[in-house]
Structures are given as structure tokens and as C-alpha cells.
N, C-alpha and C positions, 0 to 999 in steps of 0.2 A: 791887778783886777779892776778897771774903771767901771766907776758908779755916776750916776747924774749929780752933778752939780744943783742943780735947780727943777723944781718939777715941774712938767711941760702943763701948761693950762689947756682947758678944753677945747679953745679956741684956735691953739697952736696946732692940737693934735687933730680936730677938722682938717685945718688949711693943709695939713700933708696929707691927709687922704683924700685930697681933694678929687685927686685924679685915679683913685681905683675906680670910681663908679663905670658898671657896662654899657659901653655903646652901641647903637641897634645897628643891627647886620642890614647891609644896603645887598637888595636882590635887581634882578633884573628877568625876566620870562624868556622863554627858550625861543628862539626863533622858529622852530618846527613845529612845536606842541603847545605852547601857551602855557608852562609851568613853571613856577618857581625855579631860579636856580643861582647858587651862588655865583659872582663874578669870578674869571678865571678856572670853571667847575666844569665838566662835561655833565648832561642834561641826564641824570639816573631812570628818566623812564624812557628816553627815546635813543639816548648814547650818542649824541651831535654834539659836538663844540664847532663853535665857528662856524658852522653851515656843512661841516667834513662829519662824515660817521665816524667816530673814535671809537665806539663800542659794543661791540655785539652783546645785545639785550636777551637775546632769546637765547643763546647759548650759555649765557650767566644764569637765566632764571633755570633751564635744563640742569646746570650745575648746583644749584642749590636746592632744587625740587629732590635730586638724586643724593646729594649729603643729608638730606632730613629722613630719608628712606632708611638708611642703613642707621641712623642715630636713634 
């Protein structure tokens, strides 16, 4: 079983952890409804991606309401 030969200094420890910081998420606005959207994701509000309708939001909303009634 290996053991550390020397104690790591706080500076060495912090240098190793320098890449662990969270990076801010970049966002853009939906072309249709101007809500913030993550890049390469469909808009959750209107269901469009690159100007095309890809998600039927009304159908999805009805499904979620129906599942809440049964629960």
C-alpha cells in the first residue's frame, strides 16, 4: 500500500484544485419568445429549436396535468 513520501503544502493542494471552480453557463434567447435557453437545447416554453417546432408543448402540458390528477 503506497503512502505519501512528503506532505503536500497548502499551495500545492490549492494549485491542484484550481480547475475545480464552476464556470458560468452561457445562454442565449429563444428566437420566437425571447426566453433564456441553453445552447443546443429546445425552448421549454414554446418548443422551438433553430426556428423549427420540435416539441408539442400543449400536448406535453396536458400529459403533465393528467399525471398530477392521478397522483
